[in-house]
Backbone bond lengths (Angstrom), bond angles and torsions (degrees), N, CA, C in turn:
res aa  C-N    CA-C-N  psi(-1)  N-CA   C-N-CA  omega(-1)  CA-C   N-CA-C  phi
1 X - - - 1.411 - - 1.434 106.20 -
2 X 1.319 111.45 135.68 1.455 123.04 -178.07 1.556 107.57 -102.43
3 X 1.311 123.47 121.79 1.475 122.03 -179.15 1.458 110.12 -87.78
4 X 1.337 120.15 137.32 1.441 122.06 172.20 1.471 113.81 -58.59
5 X 1.308 117.24 149.02 1.444 124.15 176.81 1.508 102.59 -62.25
6 X 1.375 118.29 138.47 1.402 121.79 178.98 1.571 112.32 -89.93
7 X 1.338 115.98 142.36 1.414 118.66 -179.55 1.446 110.26 -70.62
8 X 1.365 120.06 160.13 1.482 121.21 174.22 1.540 114.02 -54.98
9 X 1.336 115.53 -36.73 1.510 120.76 172.68 1.477 113.18 -59.57
10 X 1.263 114.69 -46.36 1.515 114.35 176.13 1.504 113.57 -67.69
11 X 1.143 125.20 -37.15 1.460 125.28 174.58 1.490 105.84 -60.87
12 X 1.394 119.26 -52.14 1.454 122.50 -178.96 1.594 109.67 -54.54
13 X 1.248 117.47 -41.12 1.433 119.17 -179.28 1.506 110.79 -68.14
14 X 1.338 117.74 -29.88 1.469 120.60 178.32 1.468 108.60 -70.47
15 X 1.428 117.87 -38.72 1.391 121.59 -178.48 1.650 111.01 -69.35
16 X 1.363 111.58 -30.37 1.510 111.79 176.20 1.522 111.00 -76.03
17 X 1.322 119.58 -32.47 1.417 123.06 172.24 1.538 111.57 -57.33
18 X 1.408 116.93 -49.56 1.442 121.23 -175.33 1.609 105.04 -67.00
19 X 1.266 116.56 -41.14 1.567 112.84 -178.52 1.512 114.82 -67.36
20 X 1.368 114.81 -30.86 1.420 122.69 178.25 1.562 106.69 -67.20
21 X 1.366 116.64 -48.28 1.532 116.19 -176.72 1.509 105.68 -65.77
22 X 1.338 120.20 -43.65 1.440 122.89 -178.95 1.546 107.97 -56.17
23 X 1.360 123.36 -42.49 1.412 126.71 -176.84 1.548 103.68 -66.50
24 X 1.287 121.32 -50.38 1.497 123.08 -176.73 1.560 110.69 -60.60
25 X 1.341 114.57 -33.04 1.532 115.51 -176.69 1.459 107.86 -66.72
26 X 1.297 125.14 -31.78 1.466 124.41 177.37 1.462 112.06 64.17
27 X 1.341 112.57 -126.56 1.430 118.75 -174.04 1.556 108.86 -91.95
28 X 1.364 116.97 -7.18 1.479 117.51 176.12 1.418 113.80 -64.55
29 X 1.441 118.75 144.14 1.388 117.68 -178.02 1.495 109.61 -74.74
30 X 1.413 122.15 169.78 1.346 129.10 170.69 1.479 109.19 -62.32
31 X 1.280 120.25 -43.91 1.366 128.20 -176.31 1.521 110.20 -57.14
32 X 1.313 118.06 -47.81 1.454 125.33 -178.83 1.461 108.51 -63.90
33 X 1.319 117.38 -47.72 1.459 119.88 -174.79 1.479 110.67 -69.98
34 X 1.281 120.15 -44.40 1.429 125.58 176.41 1.536 109.83 -54.04
35 X 1.369 118.20 -51.24 1.434 122.06 -174.77 1.524 109.01 -62.94
36 X 1.312 119.22 -42.94 1.473 124.38 174.24 1.437 117.41 -52.55
37 X 1.351 108.46 -42.59 1.520 121.08 177.21 1.412 117.04 -75.05
38 X 1.387 111.06 -27.50 1.643 114.34 -175.10 1.534 112.05 84.27
39 X 1.278 117.96 25.02 1.490 120.03 -175.62 1.594 103.48 -120.81
40 X 1.251 114.08 154.02 1.513 116.49 175.20 1.555 110.56 -63.73
41 X 1.304 117.31 150.89 1.529 120.27 -179.47 1.586 104.96 -67.82
42 X 1.285 120.28 -42.19 1.379 118.23 179.73 1.552 114.84 -58.39
43 X 1.270 117.51 -34.55 1.522 124.15 169.07 1.533 112.60 -51.81
44 X 1.366 110.48 -55.37 1.508 116.15 179.51 1.518 110.50 -61.49
45 X 1.332 118.22 -39.38 1.464 119.51 178.89 1.486 116.01 -62.80
46 X 1.444 114.99 -36.87 1.370 115.38 -179.42 1.525 107.53 -78.28
47 X 1.272 119.83 -30.08 1.546 115.44 -178.56 1.562 106.07 -71.90
48 X 1.224 116.48 -44.21 1.500 120.33 178.21 1.557 114.82 -56.45
49 X 1.346 114.11 -33.96 1.474 119.17 -176.36 1.629 109.66 -94.50
50 X 1.284 114.33 -0.54 1.499 114.54 179.22 1.523 112.95 87.50
51 X 1.281 120.30 2.55 1.325 119.86 -174.54 1.477 114.09 -75.47
52 X 1.402 115.02 -27.20 1.422 121.93 172.29 1.556 104.03 -112.08
53 X 1.285 116.13 97.74 1.478 122.16 -176.78 1.439 112.16 -78.16
54 X 1.287 121.61 -21.64 1.517 123.94 -172.49 1.558 107.06 -135.11
55 X 1.368 115.06 68.03 1.436 114.80 -179.03 1.466 113.75 -72.93
56 X 1.273 119.04 159.19 1.566 123.81 -179.85 1.478 111.18 -58.57
57 X 1.355 113.51 139.23 1.453 124.81 176.05 1.531 111.12 -38.60
58 X 1.367 114.41 -56.45 1.504 122.40 -173.92 1.444 111.09 -64.70
59 X 1.363 121.46 -27.99 1.408 122.16 176.53 1.482 110.13 -70.61
60 X 1.270 117.46 -49.65 1.441 126.23 178.90 1.532 105.76 -59.63
61 X 1.327 121.72 -46.70 1.473 121.03 175.90 1.511 114.28 -55.03
62 X 1.389 115.99 -49.13 1.401 123.74 -178.51 1.620 108.43 -57.21
63 X 1.346 110.88 -51.00 1.520 112.15 179.59 1.452 113.75 -64.35
64 X 1.385 123.41 -37.91 1.349 125.55 175.58 1.581 108.91 -58.98
65 X 1.313 116.20 -47.89 1.456 114.17 175.53 1.540 118.86 -61.46
66 X 1.296 116.17 -40.38 1.386 117.49 176.34 1.532 113.34 -68.62
67 X 1.291 116.49 -22.37 1.503 119.73 176.05 1.494 113.13 -98.25
68 X 1.348 120.71 9.70 1.358 131.88 -177.20 1.666 112.34 48.42
69 X 1.376 112.83 48.93 1.360 119.17 -176.18 1.606 105.76 -110.93
70 X 1.400 115.36 136.45 1.377 118.96 -179.01 1.610 108.56 -75.32
71 X 1.236 114.20 122.80 1.466 119.54 -172.60 1.544 111.90 -62.66
72 X 1.413 115.35 -38.57 1.429 117.44 173.79 1.479 116.48 -62.90
73 X 1.210 114.60 -41.55 1.528 121.60 176.93 1.535 112.13 -64.43
74 X 1.287 115.03 -39.08 1.457 124.14 -177.42 1.628 106.81 -63.20
75 X 1.345 112.86 -45.44 1.445 122.31 -179.48 1.462 110.51 -62.57
76 X 1.339 112.19 -43.92 1.548 115.28 -177.30 1.481 111.12 -71.06
77 X 1.294 116.13 -29.48 1.550 122.06 -179.64 1.567 111.53 -72.20
78 X 1.406 110.35 -36.21 1.401 110.62 172.75 1.499 125.21 -78.23
79 X 1.295 113.85 -15.73 1.347 118.81 -177.41 1.480 118.31 90.82
80 X 1.380 115.28 169.74 1.500 114.03 -170.70 1.565 112.87 -70.46
81 X 1.379 112.29 157.09 1.395 116.11 175.29 1.582 111.87 -80.35
82 X 1.325 114.34 134.32 1.441 116.44 -178.48 1.556 111.71 -64.10
83 X 1.217 114.43 143.54 1.512 119.14 178.81 1.516 104.65 -73.47
84 X 1.374 112.90 132.73 1.486 121.84 178.69 1.558 109.08 -54.70
85 X 1.264 122.80 -36.12 1.385 122.41 179.38 1.474 116.48 -70.40
86 X 1.279 115.91 -23.95 1.467 121.44 -179.99 1.505 113.16 -104.29
87 X 1.267 116.34 -10.16 1.544 120.56 -178.34 1.491 110.74 -76.23
């Protein structure tokens, strides 16, 4: 499967997501949060650094749960998802 090229807005949204997750993680280690969420540490690292700008919904949901973040509030904070036709 070939992924479409992400727009600058989508990449910026991914960086905001990573920054928000990093902020919510606080003093907890990546290993601790990743284990609590059931995702690989490297996945969390890539999301936090913006290398994965569009992580899977279930990955974000698992991380939000482990970090006690409300998923609806997180989505509202990050802004709307760009329409694939306009991205």
